[in-house]
Each structure stands twice: as structure tokens, then as C-alpha cells.
C-alpha positions as a LaTeX table, in Angstrom:
\begin{tabular}{lrrr}
\hline
Residue & $x$ (\AA) & $y$ (\AA) & $z$ (\AA) \\
\hline
Unk1 & 61.52 & $-116.23$ & $-3.85$ \\
Unk2 & 64.99 & $-115.53$ & $-2.49$ \\
Unk3 & 67.55 & $-118.18$ & $-1.59$ \\
Unk4 & 69.57 & $-118.53$ & 1.58 \\
Unk5 & 73.16 & $-118.07$ & 0.40 \\
Unk6 & 76.41 & $-118.36$ & 2.36 \\
Unk7 & 79.49 & $-116.43$ & 1.22 \\
Unk8 & 82.77 & $-117.71$ & 2.62 \\
Unk9 & 85.20 & $-114.82$ & 2.67 \\
Unk10 & 82.16 & $-112.55$ & 2.47 \\
Unk11 & 83.83 & $-109.73$ & 4.41 \\
Unk12 & 86.52 & $-109.28$ & 1.77 \\
Unk13 & 86.88 & $-106.90$ & $-1.14$ \\
Unk14 & 84.92 & $-108.98$ & $-3.68$ \\
Unk15 & 82.85 & $-111.00$ & $-1.23$ \\
Unk16 & 81.28 & $-107.93$ & 0.37 \\
Unk17 & 80.17 & $-106.63$ & $-3.02$ \\
Unk18 & 78.67 & $-109.99$ & $-3.92$ \\
Unk19 & 76.82 & $-109.88$ & $-0.58$ \\
Unk20 & 75.41 & $-106.43$ & $-1.40$ \\
Unk21 & 74.30 & $-107.55$ & $-4.87$ \\
Unk22 & 72.64 & $-110.71$ & $-3.57$ \\
Unk23 & 70.84 & $-108.73$ & $-0.87$ \\
Unk24 & 69.60 & $-106.27$ & $-3.48$ \\
Unk25 & 68.14 & $-109.22$ & $-5.41$ \\
Unk26 & 66.18 & $-110.32$ & $-2.34$ \\
Unk27 & 68.34 & $-113.19$ & $-1.11$ \\
Unk28 & 69.05 & $-114.03$ & 2.54 \\
Unk29 & 72.82 & $-113.67$ & 2.83 \\
Unk30 & 75.15 & $-115.04$ & 5.49 \\
Unk31 & 78.92 & $-114.75$ & 5.81 \\
Unk32 & 81.68 & $-117.01$ & 7.13 \\
Unk33 & 84.87 & $-115.02$ & 7.67 \\
Unk34 & 87.57 & $-114.21$ & 10.19 \\
Unk35 & 86.54 & $-110.55$ & 9.98 \\
Unk36 & 83.14 & $-108.96$ & 10.58 \\
Unk37 & 81.14 & $-108.21$ & 7.41 \\
Unk38 & 81.24 & $-104.74$ & 5.85 \\
Unk39 & 77.62 & $-105.25$ & 4.74 \\
Unk40 & 74.71 & $-104.63$ & 7.12 \\
Unk41 & 71.89 & $-107.10$ & 7.50 \\
Unk42 & 73.82 & $-110.32$ & 6.89 \\
Unk43 & 74.14 & $-113.09$ & 9.46 \\
Unk44 & 77.73 & $-113.79$ & 10.47 \\
Unk45 & 79.71 & $-116.82$ & 11.57 \\
Unk46 & 83.20 & $-116.00$ & 12.81 \\
Unk47 & 85.72 & $-118.63$ & 11.80 \\
Unk48 & 88.08 & $-120.16$ & 9.29 \\
Unk49 & 87.24 & $-122.63$ & 6.54 \\
Unk50 & 89.76 & $-124.91$ & 8.30 \\
Unk51 & 87.41 & $-125.10$ & 11.32 \\
Unk52 & 84.92 & $-127.87$ & 10.53 \\
Unk53 & 82.45 & $-126.82$ & 13.24 \\
Unk54 & 82.38 & $-123.21$ & 12.02 \\
Unk55 & 81.89 & $-124.35$ & 8.42 \\
Unk56 & 79.07 & $-126.73$ & 9.35 \\
Unk57 & 77.36 & $-124.03$ & 11.43 \\
Unk58 & 77.56 & $-121.53$ & 8.57 \\
Unk59 & 76.46 & $-123.95$ & 5.84 \\
Unk60 & 73.50 & $-125.42$ & 7.74 \\
Unk61 & 70.12 & $-124.61$ & 6.14 \\
Unk62 & 71.73 & $-122.81$ & 3.19 \\
Unk63 & 70.53 & $-123.37$ & $-0.37$ \\
Unk64 & 73.83 & $-122.37$ & $-1.98$ \\
Unk65 & 77.39 & $-121.32$ & $-1.22$ \\
Unk66 & 79.68 & $-118.78$ & $-2.86$ \\
Unk67 & 83.16 & $-119.95$ & $-1.85$ \\
Unk68 & 85.65 & $-117.06$ & $-1.89$ \\
Unk69 & 87.63 & $-117.65$ & 1.32 \\
Unk70 & 91.31 & $-118.10$ & 0.49 \\
Unk71 & 94.85 & $-117.00$ & 1.28 \\
Unk72 & 95.71 & $-114.38$ & $-1.35$ \\
Unk73 & 98.40 & $-111.95$ & $-2.47$ \\
Unk74 & 101.73 & $-112.73$ & $-4.10$ \\
Unk75 & 103.92 & $-111.87$ & $-1.13$ \\
Unk76 & 101.56 & $-113.40$ & 1.43 \\
Unk77 & 101.14 & $-116.73$ & $-0.35$ \\
Unk78 & 104.81 & $-117.04$ & $-1.35$ \\
Unk79 & 105.90 & $-116.38$ & 2.25 \\
Unk80 & 103.37 & $-118.89$ & 3.63 \\
Unk81 & 103.07 & $-121.68$ & 1.03 \\
Unk82 & 101.94 & $-124.43$ & 3.42 \\
Unk83 & 99.29 & $-122.24$ & 5.04 \\
Unk84 & 98.16 & $-121.31$ & 1.51 \\
Unk85 & 97.87 & $-124.98$ & 0.54 \\
Unk86 & 95.98 & $-125.79$ & 3.75 \\
Unk87 & 93.52 & $-122.88$ & 3.72 \\
Unk88 & 92.79 & $-122.99$ & 0.01 \\
Unk89 & 92.70 & $-126.75$ & $-0.62$ \\
Unk90 & 91.65 & $-128.26$ & 2.72 \\
Unk91 & 89.33 & $-125.31$ & 3.33 \\
Unk92 & 87.61 & $-125.96$ & 0.01 \\
Unk93 & 87.35 & $-129.66$ & 0.86 \\
Unk94 & 85.70 & $-128.76$ & 4.19 \\
Unk95 & 83.19 & $-126.45$ & 2.49 \\
Unk96 & 82.35 & $-129.08$ & $-0.13$ \\
Unk97 & 81.94 & $-131.81$ & 2.47 \\
Unk98 & 79.65 & $-129.60$ & 4.54 \\
Unk99 & 77.64 & $-128.81$ & 1.40 \\
Unk100 & 77.23 & $-132.55$ & 0.78 \\
Unk101 & 76.19 & $-133.32$ & 4.37 \\
Unk102 & 73.70 & $-130.42$ & 4.49 \\
Unk103 & 72.09 & $-130.98$ & 1.09 \\
Unk104 & 73.27 & $-127.69$ & $-0.43$ \\
Unk105 & 72.04 & $-127.41$ & $-4.02$ \\
Unk106 & 74.89 & $-125.44$ & $-5.63$ \\
Unk107 & 78.34 & $-124.02$ & $-5.00$ \\
Unk108 & 80.19 & $-121.28$ & $-6.88$ \\
Unk109 & 83.98 & $-121.34$ & $-6.60$ \\
Unk110 & 86.03 & $-118.26$ & $-7.37$ \\
Unk111 & 89.21 & $-119.36$ & $-9.09$ \\
Unk112 & 91.95 & $-117.29$ & $-10.69$ \\
Unk113 & 93.93 & $-116.59$ & $-13.84$ \\
Unk114 & 96.89 & $-117.92$ & $-11.81$ \\
Unk115 & 95.42 & $-121.31$ & $-12.78$ \\
Unk116 & 96.95 & $-120.85$ & $-16.24$ \\
Unk117 & 100.44 & $-119.70$ & $-15.30$ \\
Unk118 & 102.49 & $-118.34$ & $-18.19$ \\
Unk119 & 100.36 & $-118.81$ & $-21.32$ \\
Unk120 & 101.43 & $-120.84$ & $-24.31$ \\
Unk121 & 99.04 & $-118.66$ & $-26.34$ \\
Unk122 & 96.89 & $-115.63$ & $-25.75$ \\
Unk123 & 94.16 & $-114.83$ & $-25.10$ \\
Unk124 & 93.68 & $-117.52$ & $-22.47$ \\
Unk125 & 90.62 & $-119.70$ & $-22.93$ \\
Unk126 & 88.91 & $-121.98$ & $-20.42$ \\
Unk127 & 90.12 & $-125.07$ & $-22.30$ \\
Unk128 & 93.81 & $-124.21$ & $-21.92$ \\
Unk129 & 95.73 & $-126.58$ & $-19.67$ \\
Unk130 & 96.85 & $-125.39$ & $-16.22$ \\
Unk131 & 100.51 & $-124.41$ & $-15.88$ \\
Unk132 & 100.57 & $-122.68$ & $-12.46$ \\
Unk133 & 103.80 & $-121.00$ & $-11.39$ \\
Unk134 & 102.82 & $-120.19$ & $-7.80$ \\
Unk135 & 101.58 & $-122.02$ & $-4.71$ \\
Unk136 & 98.40 & $-119.98$ & $-5.00$ \\
Unk137 & 97.92 & $-121.09$ & $-8.63$ \\
Unk138 & 98.45 & $-124.74$ & $-7.64$ \\
Unk139 & 95.75 & $-124.43$ & $-4.98$ \\
Unk140 & 93.25 & $-123.04$ & $-7.48$ \\
Unk141 & 93.85 & $-125.98$ & $-9.83$ \\
Unk142 & 93.31 & $-128.40$ & $-6.95$ \\
Unk143 & 90.18 & $-126.59$ & $-5.75$ \\
Unk144 & 88.62 & $-126.68$ & $-9.21$ \\
Unk145 & 89.24 & $-130.43$ & $-9.44$ \\
Unk146 & 87.72 & $-130.93$ & $-5.99$ \\
Unk147 & 84.56 & $-129.05$ & $-6.98$ \\
Unk148 & 84.19 & $-130.98$ & $-10.24$ \\
Unk149 & 84.73 & $-134.26$ & $-8.38$ \\
Unk150 & 81.96 & $-133.47$ & $-5.91$ \\
Unk151 & 79.76 & $-132.62$ & $-8.88$ \\
Unk152 & 80.44 & $-136.01$ & $-10.45$ \\
Unk153 & 80.44 & $-138.08$ & $-7.26$ \\
Unk154 & 77.57 & $-136.49$ & $-5.33$ \\
Unk155 & 75.59 & $-134.54$ & $-7.94$ \\
Unk156 & 76.46 & $-131.15$ & $-6.43$ \\
Unk157 & 75.74 & $-128.43$ & $-8.97$ \\
Unk158 & 78.51 & $-125.87$ & $-9.39$ \\
Unk159 & 79.89 & $-122.95$ & $-11.37$ \\
Unk160 & 83.58 & $-122.01$ & $-11.57$ \\
Unk161 & 84.76 & $-118.47$ & $-12.33$ \\
Unk162 & 88.38 & $-117.54$ & $-13.03$ \\
Unk163 & 89.06 & $-113.90$ & $-12.20$ \\
Unk164 & 91.54 & $-111.77$ & $-14.15$ \\
Unk165 & 93.18 & $-108.83$ & $-12.34$ \\
Unk166 & 90.20 & $-107.49$ & $-10.42$ \\
Unk167 & 90.45 & $-103.96$ & $-9.01$ \\
Unk168 & 88.20 & $-101.35$ & $-7.45$ \\
Unk169 & 87.58 & $-98.97$ & $-4.54$ \\
Unk170 & 88.45 & $-100.41$ & $-1.15$ \\
Unk171 & 90.98 & $-102.91$ & $-2.48$ \\
Unk172 & 94.21 & $-103.33$ & $-0.53$ \\
Unk173 & 97.32 & $-101.41$ & $-1.61$ \\
Unk174 & 98.99 & $-104.81$ & $-1.96$ \\
Unk175 & 97.36 & $-104.76$ & $-5.42$ \\
Unk176 & 98.89 & $-102.70$ & $-8.16$ \\
Unk177 & 96.27 & $-100.16$ & $-9.27$ \\
Unk178 & 95.26 & $-99.02$ & $-5.75$ \\
Unk179 & 98.96 & $-98.82$ & $-4.89$ \\
Unk180 & 99.68 & $-96.72$ & $-7.99$ \\
Unk181 & 96.77 & $-94.37$ & $-7.25$ \\
Unk182 & 97.83 & $-93.92$ & $-3.62$ \\
Unk183 & 101.42 & $-93.10$ & $-4.57$ \\
Unk184 & 100.35 & $-90.76$ & $-7.38$ \\
Unk185 & 98.00 & $-88.79$ & $-5.11$ \\
Unk186 & 100.86 & $-88.36$ & $-2.65$ \\
Unk187 & 103.14 & $-87.12$ & $-5.43$ \\
Unk188 & 105.47 & $-90.09$ & $-4.98$ \\
Unk189 & 107.13 & $-92.08$ & $-7.78$ \\
Unk190 & 105.32 & $-95.22$ & $-8.94$ \\
Unk191 & 107.33 & $-98.41$ & $-8.52$ \\
Unk192 & 107.14 & $-100.63$ & $-11.62$ \\
Unk193 & 108.62 & $-104.12$ & $-11.42$ \\
Unk194 & 111.14 & $-105.26$ & $-14.02$ \\
Unk195 & 111.03 & $-103.41$ & $-17.33$ \\
Unk196 & 107.29 & $-102.75$ & $-17.01$ \\
Unk197 & 106.53 & $-104.78$ & $-20.11$ \\
Unk198 & 104.22 & $-107.25$ & $-18.37$ \\
Unk199 & 100.80 & $-107.16$ & $-20.07$ \\
Unk200 & 97.55 & $-107.23$ & $-18.09$ \\
Unk201 & 93.83 & $-106.66$ & $-18.60$ \\
Unk202 & 92.18 & $-105.12$ & $-15.54$ \\
Unk203 & 88.56 & $-105.85$ & $-14.64$ \\
Unk204 & 86.56 & $-103.51$ & $-12.40$ \\
Unk205 & 84.96 & $-105.23$ & $-9.42$ \\
Unk206 & 81.51 & $-103.99$ & $-10.50$ \\
Unk207 & 81.79 & $-105.97$ & $-13.76$ \\
Unk208 & 83.31 & $-108.98$ & $-12.02$ \\
Unk209 & 80.44 & $-109.21$ & $-9.53$ \\
Unk210 & 77.94 & $-109.04$ & $-12.38$ \\
Unk211 & 79.76 & $-111.82$ & $-14.24$ \\
Unk212 & 79.90 & $-113.94$ & $-11.08$ \\
Unk213 & 76.14 & $-113.68$ & $-10.49$ \\
Unk214 & 75.43 & $-114.45$ & $-14.15$ \\
Unk215 & 77.56 & $-117.61$ & $-13.88$ \\
Unk216 & 75.72 & $-118.70$ & $-10.76$ \\
Unk217 & 72.10 & $-117.92$ & $-11.63$ \\
Unk218 & 72.09 & $-118.70$ & $-15.36$ \\
Unk219 & 71.04 & $-122.22$ & $-16.32$ \\
Unk220 & 73.84 & $-122.11$ & $-18.89$ \\
Unk221 & 76.33 & $-121.70$ & $-16.03$ \\
Unk222 & 75.58 & $-125.10$ & $-14.49$ \\
Unk223 & 78.75 & $-127.23$ & $-14.20$ \\
Unk224 & 80.65 & $-124.75$ & $-16.36$ \\
Unk225 & 83.87 & $-122.76$ & $-16.04$ \\
Unk226 & 84.12 & $-119.12$ & $-17.13$ \\
Unk227 & 86.86 & $-116.56$ & $-17.44$ \\
Unk228 & 85.57 & $-113.36$ & $-15.84$ \\
Unk229 & 87.62 & $-110.32$ & $-16.75$ \\
Unk230 & 87.82 & $-107.47$ & $-19.25$ \\
Unk231 & 89.55 & $-108.13$ & $-22.57$ \\
Unk232 & 89.08 & $-104.66$ & $-24.07$ \\
Unk233 & 92.15 & $-102.74$ & $-22.89$ \\
Unk234 & 95.33 & $-104.84$ & $-22.57$ \\
Unk235 & 98.26 & $-102.68$ & $-21.51$ \\
Unk236 & 101.75 & $-102.95$ & $-20.06$ \\
Unk237 & 102.42 & $-102.17$ & $-16.42$ \\
Unk238 & 104.48 & $-99.20$ & $-17.56$ \\
Unk239 & 101.45 & $-97.93$ & $-19.50$ \\
Unk240 & 99.22 & $-98.54$ & $-16.46$ \\
Unk241 & 101.50 & $-96.36$ & $-14.32$ \\
Unk242 & 101.48 & $-93.61$ & $-16.96$ \\
Unk243 & 97.67 & $-93.80$ & $-17.19$ \\
Unk244 & 97.27 & $-93.40$ & $-13.42$ \\
Unk245 & 99.70 & $-90.46$ & $-13.32$ \\
Unk246 & 97.82 & $-88.71$ & $-16.13$ \\
Unk247 & 94.39 & $-89.15$ & $-14.47$ \\
Unk248 & 95.71 & $-87.96$ & $-11.10$ \\
Unk249 & 97.50 & $-85.03$ & $-12.72$ \\
Unk250 & 100.80 & $-85.94$ & $-11.09$ \\
Unk251 & 104.23 & $-84.92$ & $-12.37$ \\
Unk252 & 105.83 & $-87.96$ & $-10.72$ \\
Unk253 & 107.48 & $-90.58$ & $-12.91$ \\
Unk254 & 107.55 & $-94.38$ & $-12.79$ \\
Unk255 & 110.63 & $-95.91$ & $-11.16$ \\
Unk256 & 111.70 & $-99.29$ & $-12.49$ \\
Unk257 & 112.90 & $-101.83$ & $-9.94$ \\
Unk258 & 114.57 & $-105.16$ & $-10.91$ \\
Unk259 & 112.34 & $-108.16$ & $-10.17$ \\
Unk260 & 115.05 & $-109.60$ & $-7.93$ \\
Unk261 & 114.54 & $-106.66$ & $-5.55$ \\
Unk262 & 110.77 & $-107.21$ & $-5.28$ \\
Unk263 & 108.34 & $-109.84$ & $-4.00$ \\
Unk264 & 108.25 & $-111.35$ & $-7.51$ \\
Unk265 & 111.05 & $-113.45$ & $-8.93$ \\
Unk266 & 111.54 & $-113.66$ & $-12.69$ \\
Unk267 & 110.61 & $-117.36$ & $-12.46$ \\
Unk268 & 107.37 & $-116.48$ & $-10.65$ \\
Unk269 & 106.31 & $-113.52$ & $-12.80$ \\
Unk270 & 103.60 & $-113.89$ & $-15.45$ \\
Unk271 & 104.52 & $-111.76$ & $-18.47$ \\
Unk272 & 101.33 & $-111.81$ & $-20.53$ \\
Unk273 & 97.82 & $-112.32$ & $-19.22$ \\
Unk274 & 94.84 & $-111.59$ & $-21.47$ \\
Unk275 & 91.50 & $-113.37$ & $-21.00$ \\
Unk276 & 89.30 & $-114.86$ & $-23.68$ \\
Unk277 & 85.82 & $-114.06$ & $-22.33$ \\
Unk278 & 83.91 & $-115.17$ & $-25.43$ \\
Unk279 & 82.39 & $-118.15$ & $-23.61$ \\
Unk280 & 80.92 & $-115.92$ & $-20.88$ \\
Unk281 & 79.71 & $-113.48$ & $-23.54$ \\
Unk282 & 78.00 & $-116.19$ & $-25.54$ \\
Unk283 & 76.56 & $-118.35$ & $-22.76$ \\
Unk284 & 75.86 & $-115.77$ & $-20.04$ \\
Unk285 & 75.48 & $-112.46$ & $-21.86$ \\
Unk286 & 78.41 & $-111.12$ & $-19.81$ \\
Unk287 & 79.83 & $-107.82$ & $-21.03$ \\
Unk288 & 82.19 & $-105.67$ & $-18.95$ \\
Unk289 & 81.07 & $-102.04$ & $-18.99$ \\
Unk290 & 83.58 & $-100.05$ & $-16.92$ \\
Unk291 & 86.44 & $-98.62$ & $-18.99$ \\
Unk292 & 89.90 & $-98.53$ & $-17.44$ \\
Unk293 & 89.88 & $-94.73$ & $-17.15$ \\
Unk294 & 86.46 & $-94.82$ & $-15.46$ \\
Unk295 & 87.64 & $-97.56$ & $-13.12$ \\
Unk296 & 90.84 & $-95.76$ & $-12.14$ \\
Unk297 & 88.74 & $-92.66$ & $-11.47$ \\
Unk298 & 86.66 & $-94.67$ & $-8.96$ \\
Unk299 & 89.92 & $-95.48$ & $-7.14$ \\
Unk300 & 90.94 & $-91.81$ & $-7.17$ \\
Unk301 & 87.54 & $-90.62$ & $-5.91$ \\
Unk302 & 87.51 & $-93.27$ & $-3.15$ \\
Unk303 & 91.00 & $-92.34$ & $-1.97$ \\
Unk304 & 90.19 & $-88.61$ & $-1.97$ \\
Unk305 & 87.04 & $-89.18$ & 0.13 \\
Unk306 & 89.13 & $-91.00$ & 2.70 \\
\hline
\end{tabular}
């Protein structure tokens, strides 16, 4: 029998795909967001997680909550640090409090690799201490502690997932791979920040959604934290640009721009980010399937259709 599940931020890039997957599994899905849902057949509450009445209305009668609503994006969160702190931390507190009042059985919080900051060692494992370098990273640390505290204090079941560099069709050009693909298809040079030596592992949204649902529905996921990403193809940002250009068939070249001339300062930049996903593999059976070339091709195909 399906559950009634609320997704905060369910109109967004990842939230809408989680909504589709939950619907396909027979669950009754509702969305709390400032924007109308992309997915048909879900009930919708228009509002912010900072609006207590909207949160209470959306949470009422729900069995579970997937909490994705947050201020995101490097430039956006760095330009609006107080709004980021308010929306992400106080918004999470509001959702948790409404869950407590309404007898919600479980919450899943989407956290971020920004929790870790610049790693002392790689790959990053769930036991590594937080060293956030951004306002956004600080909020994710605080949100995780809030969720765990409600678990301890009120018996609320939870799962925490830390996403690593998610990408896919429909993602904003504020994120690097969609931006690279868009520029390459237009025959424009790809802007690479700094020397392009920053190392990342990109995870396709299809795999990330699967990992998220495994964390939520698996008994092994109860009161646990999981890195959800793809550890198979670490590469530098310079290599990522070259890969996109090759798949698009563009003769354009990467252009390197000093960090000081971008939305990322050298103090803010993370230089090496590789996830250890062995815990999710072992406990959940999580295994990312989409290769980087396949994933970039989904971005290319999506952009061409548009």
C-alpha cells in the first residue's frame, strides 16, 4: 500500500524526479514549493518553508517527508548568506516541528558534499568531520544536526543523504556541466575557473534519485547517513570541459579565468571532492549505472530537443 509523501522543493530539478519515481511506485505525492510542480497528478501547496502555516498545511496527514527545499547555488548563496541561513536552517526546523506535531513517521533530508569542505583525505567518508567553507555548507551541517536531534528527542525516524555533484537534463546553467554543454553546442569557448585542476566526481540525477529512494525505503537506511554520488570517474574540470567538447564535436577550446574574476574565491573553492560510497553500496545495494559520457549525452540530447 502506498504512502502519502510530501516533497518540499518538489518542483525543482531533483525533487521533481523524486516525485515521478515515488508516483511510479504507487505513492500519493504532494509538493510544497514556491513554483508549481513539473509533475502531473501531485497535490500542491504554494509557499516557503519559512511560512509555518504553509508547512503545516502541506505536512498534515502525510506519512513521510522528503525535505529538499533550500537556497542553492554558489553565487546565490554567497550573495545572500543570511537568507540562506534562514531558509535552510529555520526552514528545516519548521518542517521538523510540523512533522512532530502531525505524527509524521519519517523524514529524509538531502544534504550535500559541501558539508565536508576541503577534505583532509580522499575519498570522503560519512565519518569525516565537517569543515564547511561556505554559508551553504554551514547550513547543511546545522540541518543534519537538527534532524538527528529530532530523532533522538522525539523518536522521528530519518535518513540523511549527502549529494555529490549531481547533474542531468533540465538542470540550470548555473551548474557546470549544463553550462559547458550549452556553450559547446553554441560553438563558444568553455570558461574554466582557475587552472582547471579541481577534481570532481559527477553523479547523474537518475542514479542519485535511485540512491535517495534506497536510503529512505531500506530498513538499513533508518537513522543513517549516506554519501550518494558516483566514485567511478574522478576528473579535473579541465578534463570535464575537454570531454564535453569531444562529445559535442566542437572545435572550441576551454578558456581559463582566474578565480578572483569569478563567483568563487580561492578561499571558497573546493579543490578535490571524491565520495566514498562504500557504505551505500554495502547497506543499500546502491550502484551508480550512468557513465559520464552517457550522462553528458543526455544533456546534449535534451538541449538539442529544446
